[in-house]
N, C-alpha and C positions, 0 to 999 in steps of 0.2 A: 209281409215279405221278410226274408232273412236280412241281417245287417249288411252283408256284402252287396246285395242288390241295391239297398238304400244308399250305401256309400258311393257305388259306381254311378247311380242316378244323379246324386249331388255333384259328382265330378263332371259328368256330361253337361249338366245344367250350367255349371260354371264356365265351361268351354264354349257354350252356345251364345255367349254375348257378354256375360258379366266380367270375365277376365279382361276382355277388350275395354270394358267400361270402367272397371274398378281396379284393374291391375292383377298381376299374377298372385298377389297375396290373398285374393278372394277365394282361391281354390280350397284351401283347408277349411276356412269358415263355412263355406257352402256344403262341403262334405259333412262337416260336423252338424250343420243345421239339418241336413237330410236324414241324419241318424238320430238327432236329438230327442224326438218323441219317445224313443225306446229307453230314455233315462228312467222310466218307471220300472225298469227291471230291478231297481233297488228294493222294491217290495219283495222280491224273491228272497232277499237276505233275511227278511222278517219271517215269512212262512209262505207256503204255496197257496193257502186260502187268501192271504193278503194280496198275493200276486194276482190271483184270479179275479179278485174284487176290483183291483185298481189298474191292471194292465190294459192298455188301449182305452183308457178313460180320459182323464183331464188333459194329459199331454198330447193326446191324439184327437181331441175335440176341436171344433171350430173356434171356440173361445180360447182354448189353450194354444192353438196354432197362431191365432191372431196376436195374442198377448206375447207369446214367445218371440214372434217375428219382430214386434216393436221393441222388446227388451234387448234382444241380441243385436238386431239391426241398429238400434239407437246407440248401443255401446260401441259397435264397430264404426258407426258414423262419428262418434265422439273421438275415436282414435285416428280417424282419417284427417289428414292435414287439410283437405278441402271441405271437410264437414258435409259430406254427401249423405245426409241422414236418409232421405227418401229412397235413394238408390240402394243403399244397404238394406233397408227394411224390405223393399220390394224383392231384392235378391233372396233374402232369408225366407220371405213368405213363399216364394216359388219352390224353394228347396223343402220347406216344411210341408207344404201342401202335397208335394210329390210323395212324401212318406205316407200321408193320410190316404191318398188315392191308392197307392200300392197295397196298403193294408186292407182297404175296403174291398178290393177285388178278390180277396181270399175268403175262406170259409170260417175263419176264427171269430170274427165279429169285432166291430169297433163302435164304441159309444160316442159317436160324433156330436151328439146333442147334449152331452154332459156339460153342466150339472142340471140342466132343465129336464132332461129325459134320460132314463137309464136303459133305453132300448139298444140292443146290439144290432148293427147293420152289417150286411155282408152281401156280396154279389155272386160268390161261388164260381168265379170265372177261372181262377188260376190257383194251383197248389202253392202252399206257402214258400216252397223252394222250387223255383222254375229255372233250370239251367239254360233254357232257350232264351228267355227274356234277359237273364243276367249276361249270357254270352253275347247277345246282340248289343247290349249297352256297353259291354267291355270292349268289344271290337270297335265300336264307334268312338269310344274314348281313345283307344290306341291310335286309330287313324287320325283323329283330331290332333293328338299330341305329336305324332310323327310329321305331320304337315301343318305346322303352326300358321302358315300364311293362309291356309284354307280351313283352319281349325274351327272357326265359328260356323261356317257353312256345313262342315262335316258333322259337327256335333248336333246341329239342328236336324240334319238328315237322319242321324241316329235316333233322336227323340221322336221324329215322325215315324220311323220304322218301328220303334218300340210301341208307339201308340197304335199303329196298324196291327201289330201282333196282339195287343190287348183287345182291340176291336174284333179280331179274328176269334180270340178265345171267348169273347162275349157271344158272338154268333154261334160258335161251336157249342156253347152251353145251351143256347136255345134249341139247337138241333138235338142235343142229347136229352134234354128235358122232354121234348116232343116224342122222341123215340121211346122213352120210359113210359110216358102216358099211353102211347099206342100199345105197348107191350102189356100194360096193365089191363087195357080194354080187351085185348085178344085173349088174355088168360083169365078174364072175368074176376079181376081183383078190385074190390070196392075200396076206395081210399078217400081221404079228405084233402090232403095236400101231397105234392110230389116234389122232390129235390134231386138235383144231380150235383154231387159233390166231387170236385176235381181230385185226381189221384196223382202220385208222383211219377216222374220220368217222362211221360208223354202227355201232351195236351188233349189227347183223344181218349184217355182212360177216365172212367167215371164210376162212382159208387152211387147207384140209384136207390133212393129211400122213399117208400110210400107210407104215409102216416094214416093208418086205419084207426078203427074205433078203440081197440084195447091193445093193439100191437103194431109193430112196424114190419114191412117187407123190405128186404135189402138184396140187391143184386149188383154184381160187377159187370161192366160192359164197355164197349168201345163206341165212339160216335158213329153215326151213319148206319147203325144196325140196331134193330130192336132187341132189347135184352131178352135172353132166353132163360127158361127155368133151369135149375131150381132157384126160387126166391127164398132166401133165409128169413125165418120168422123170429122176431124178438118181442118179448113181453114188455109192455109199459109198466105193469105193476103185478105183484103177486097177491096183493090184497091182504097181506098178513099184518098182524099186530106189530111185529118187529119193524116192518117197513114203515108203518105209519109213525112210529116213534123216531126212526132215523130221519125221515123227511121233515119232521117238526123241529129238529135241532137247528142251531144256527148254521152249521156246515151244510146240512141238508137243504135249507132254504137257499143258501148261496149257490149250491150246486144246481138246483132247479132254475135259478136265474141264469146261470151260465150255460147250461146244456140246452141244445136244440132238440135232441132226440134221446132223452134219458132212458136207459135200459136198466132193468132191475134183475138181479140174480140173487137167489137165496139158497143157503146150504147149511147143513148141520154137521159139525165135526166134534165127536165126543159129546161133551156137555155144553158145548158152545154153539151159538147160533150166529150166522154171518149174513149180512145184507151188503150187497155190492152194487153201487151205481156207476154206470159208465155211459159215455155219449157216443151213439152210433155214428155220429158225424166224423169221429176220429178213427174209426175202424179202417184199417187198410188191409186189403186182401191181395195175395199174390198166388195166382193159380188156385183160387178157392180156399187158401189157407190164411187165416188171420195172422199177421206178423207184427202188428202194432196196435196197442190199445192204451194210450196215455190218459191222464186225468181220471183215474179210477178212485172213487171214494168208498172205503170199506169200513163197516161197523162190526164190532164184535160184541155179542150179548151173552149174558149168562142165562140160565134156564128160566129166570124170573123176569126177564126183559130189561135188566139193568145194563146200560152201555159200559163195557169194560175198556173199549178202545175205539177210537175213530181216527182215521188217517187217510191221506191221499197216497196212492201207490200206482204202480204200473203193472198191467197184466199182459 
C-alpha cells in the first residue's frame, strides 16, 4: 500500500488502545513503526535493479518485522520511565504487522519468508492505492481524535470496518476470478492459470489474465459480469537469439524473478535490435487504451548480438 495508508493505519492503531496504555507520546512512534518497513526505499537511491531485488524483502519479512519490533520497542521501553518493554514491543509489532498485511493484499508481491525463501506472495485483493480504504481509516482517526473520551472505541470500530472492507475485497476477488474462468470456458480459451489483478479507483475493476502455453490473454472487466471479448494476446517469448542473450544477463534473471507475467517485445530500428521485457501484471487499461506500463527492461543490441545498452524505463 501507499505510505499515507500505512501512516493512517498506524495512527488508528495508536488510538485503539495504546495511547490510553502508553500515553499520547506513543502516537508518533506507532505511525513511524507502521511506515518503517518501507525504509528499504533507500535501495532506490542505488539503482532500480537494486530496489527491485530488495524492496519488500528483509524489512517486510516475518523475521524482519519481529526483529524490528524488538529493537524499536526495546528502545522505546528503555526511554519509558516505567520501563514497559513488553507493552512497547507489542505495540510496535501490531503496527509493523499492519504494514506487512496491507502490502500482502496488493499485487506487487512481498517476500515474507526472507531469507529462507525468495518467493513473492500476493493476494491480489486491493490496488496499491485504494482511496476507499484510506478514506475509511482517515475518517475513523478524525472521529477518534474529535471525541477523545470515546477515542479507543471509535478507533476500534474503524479498524473493524477497515477489516470488513478488506474481507469484502477478498470476496470480490473470488467472484471476479470465477467470472474470468467462466468467460474463458464460454470463449473456449485453454489456459493453465488465471488471475484477477485489481485496478485503480474502484474495487470492482479488474485486469483478467489467463496464462496459456506460449502466450497470455488479458481482458479488463468489472465484477459480477463475465468478461467479454476481445481478449488481448501477449507473447511470452519471441524465441529469438537476442531474447535468449537478454534473459541470461544478471538483469534478465532478476526481471524474471520479479515478474509474474513477463511479456516480450522485439523490434529493429536501423542497425539496432531491441528486446523489451514488461510485466502484464502492471498494465492498466482505461477504456481499452493502455495508460501505464512501469518496470520495463529494455536491451539494445548491435547487429552481431552485442549488448550496447540495458536499462529500466517506462513505456
